[in-house]
VOMI-801904 format. One line per field, with one value per residue (C-alpha): residue number from 1; residue in three letters; x, y, z. Coordinates in nm, 2 decimals. Layout:
# residues N
resi c(NUM; ...)
resn c(ALA; ...)
u c(X; ...)
v c(Y; ...)
w c(Z; ...)
//
This chain:
# residues 139
resi c(1; 2; 3; 4; 5; 6; 7; 8; 9; 10; 11; 12; 13; 14; 15; 16; 17; 18; 19; 20; 21; 22; 23; 24; 25; 26; 27; 28; 29; 30; 31; 32; 33; 34; 35; 36; 37; 38; 39; 40; 41; 42; 43; 44; 45; 46; 47; 48; 49; 50; 51; 52; 53; 54; 55; 56; 57; 58; 59; 60; 61; 62; 63; 64; 65; 66; 67; 68; 69; 70; 71; 72; 73; 74; 75; 76; 77; 78; 79; 80; 81; 82; 83; 84; 85; 86; 87; 88; 89; 90; 91; 92; 93; 94; 95; 96; 97; 98; 99; 100; 101; 102; 103; 104; 105; 106; 107; 108; 109; 110; 111; 112; 113; 114; 115; 116; 117; 118; 119; 120; 121; 122; 123; 124; 125; 126; 127; 128; 129; 130; 131; 132; 133; 134; 135; 136; 137; 138; 139)
resn c(MET; PRO; SER; ALA; GLN; PRO; LEU; THR; PRO; GLU; GLU; LYS; LEU; ALA; ASP; ALA; LYS; ARG; GLN; LEU; GLY; LEU; PRO; ARG; ILE; VAL; VAL; ILE; CYS; GLY; SER; THR; ARG; PHE; MET; THR; GLU; MET; ALA; GLU; ALA; ASP; LEU; ARG; GLU; THR; THR; ALA; GLY; ARG; ILE; VAL; VAL; LYS; PRO; GLY; CYS; ASP; LEU; LYS; SER; PRO; HIS; GLU; LEU; TRP; SER; ASP; PRO; VAL; GLU; ALA; GLU; ALA; LEU; LYS; VAL; ARG; LEU; ASP; ASP; LEU; HIS; ARG; ALA; LYS; ILE; ARG; LEU; ALA; ASP; GLU; VAL; LEU; VAL; VAL; GLY; ASP; TYR; ILE; GLY; ASP; SER; THR; ARG; ALA; GLU; ILE; ALA; TYR; ALA; ARG; SER; LEU; GLY; ARG; ALA; VAL; ARG; PHE; THR; HIS; PRO; GLU; VAL; ASP; PRO; VAL; SER; HIS; LYS; SER; ASP; ASP; GLY; ARG; ARG; ASP; THR)
u c(3.02; 2.73; 2.50; 2.13; 1.91; 1.73; 1.36; 1.11; 0.86; 0.59; 0.82; 0.88; 0.51; 0.44; 0.72; 0.59; 0.23; 0.38; 0.58; 0.28; 0.07; -0.20; -0.50; -0.56; -0.66; -0.95; -1.03; -1.39; -1.43; -1.74; -1.98; -2.10; -2.46; -2.38; -2.29; -2.55; -2.41; -2.06; -2.16; -2.29; -1.97; -1.77; -1.98; -1.92; -1.55; -1.50; -1.67; -1.45; -1.15; -1.03; -0.94; -1.17; -1.11; -1.37; -1.49; -1.59; -1.77; -2.05; -2.02; -2.35; -2.53; -2.57; -2.34; -2.20; -1.84; -1.89; -2.17; -1.95; -1.89; -1.52; -1.44; -1.63; -1.41; -1.09; -1.22; -1.29; -0.93; -0.80; -1.04; -0.94; -0.57; -0.67; -0.86; -0.55; -0.35; -0.61; -0.55; -0.17; -0.22; -0.46; -0.38; -0.69; -0.98; -1.35; -1.56; -1.92; -2.22; -2.35; -2.22; -1.87; -1.82; -1.50; -1.37; -1.41; -1.27; -0.96; -0.93; -0.95; -0.68; -0.47; -0.51; -0.42; -0.12; 0.00; -0.06; -0.36; -0.62; -0.95; -1.28; -1.63; -1.97; -2.10; -1.82; -2.01; -1.90; -1.53; -1.39; -1.13; -1.38; -1.66; -1.69; -1.85; -2.16; -1.94; -1.74; -1.43; -1.29; -1.35; -1.03)
v c(0.93; 0.78; 1.04; 1.04; 0.90; 1.17; 1.20; 1.05; 1.29; 1.14; 1.21; 1.57; 1.63; 1.49; 1.70; 2.01; 1.95; 1.92; 2.23; 2.42; 2.29; 2.17; 1.98; 1.63; 1.62; 1.38; 1.28; 1.16; 0.87; 0.69; 0.66; 0.99; 0.87; 0.97; 1.34; 1.45; 1.22; 1.34; 1.71; 1.60; 1.42; 1.73; 1.94; 1.70; 1.65; 2.03; 2.11; 1.85; 2.06; 1.86; 1.98; 1.80; 1.72; 1.53; 1.47; 1.80; 1.66; 1.41; 1.29; 1.11; 1.44; 1.63; 1.93; 2.11; 2.03; 1.66; 1.65; 1.52; 1.15; 1.16; 1.46; 1.30; 0.99; 1.20; 1.40; 1.09; 0.98; 1.32; 1.32; 0.97; 1.09; 1.40; 1.19; 0.97; 1.29; 1.39; 1.05; 1.10; 1.45; 1.32; 1.17; 0.95; 0.84; 0.85; 0.62; 0.74; 0.53; 0.18; 0.06; 0.01; 0.00; -0.09; 0.27; 0.31; -0.03; 0.07; 0.40; 0.21; -0.03; 0.26; 0.44; 0.13; 0.07; 0.42; 0.34; 0.58; 0.51; 0.43; 0.49; 0.41; 0.56; 0.21; -0.02; -0.33; -0.24; -0.25; -0.49; -0.61; -0.74; -0.82; -1.16; -1.19; -1.42; -1.71; -1.69; -1.54; -1.22; -0.91; -0.73)
w c(1.96; 1.76; 1.59; 1.66; 1.40; 1.20; 1.28; 1.04; 0.89; 1.13; 1.43; 1.30; 1.27; 1.62; 1.76; 1.59; 1.72; 2.07; 2.04; 1.91; 2.19; 1.95; 2.09; 1.96; 1.60; 1.51; 1.16; 1.10; 0.86; 0.74; 0.46; 0.32; 0.38; 0.74; 0.67; 0.93; 1.19; 1.10; 1.16; 1.50; 1.58; 1.46; 1.71; 2.00; 1.93; 1.88; 2.21; 2.38; 2.27; 1.97; 1.62; 1.37; 1.01; 0.81; 0.45; 0.29; -0.01; -0.06; -0.42; -0.39; -0.36; -0.69; -0.74; -1.04; -0.94; -1.00; -1.25; -1.53; -1.46; -1.59; -1.37; -1.08; -1.10; -1.11; -0.82; -0.62; -0.66; -0.54; -0.25; -0.14; -0.14; 0.05; 0.31; 0.36; 0.42; 0.68; 0.85; 0.85; 1.01; 1.28; 1.61; 1.60; 1.38; 1.47; 1.25; 1.23; 1.15; 1.18; 0.84; 0.71; 0.33; 0.14; 0.14; 0.51; 0.58; 0.38; 0.58; 0.91; 0.79; 0.68; 1.01; 1.21; 0.99; 1.09; 1.46; 1.49; 1.75; 1.60; 1.78; 1.66; 1.72; 1.67; 1.80; 1.68; 1.32; 1.39; 1.13; 1.37; 1.62; 1.37; 1.20; 0.86; 0.81; 0.70; 1.03; 0.89; 1.04; 0.83; 0.75)
//
């Protein structure tokens, strides 16, 4: 009798979430220039019964934790890794704002590579459906 294939870590996580009866987990992505809009999206997603994770730091706003440029660069790398972990944890991604920069574009591509659903507060900025000025598809 053939043995069953062992579950992947992703399958184990999905199974644990089902067994725990967890609501959908949504990770908010977008430029930190939209922190106010992210807070509003958090409110709306939470009142809709979803667990929300989002960026917790805005490195563009002054703070003693990232006042040293060398420490700030190291922190940015750690925060990018942390945000990718949030994307792996989440069931879906909500991209907030009417602008998509390189970091957010990379997060969207990463989420889609994992099979996560991606929603947009401004669907017209979706890089999959948006063409650049020279007519090529943004990716």
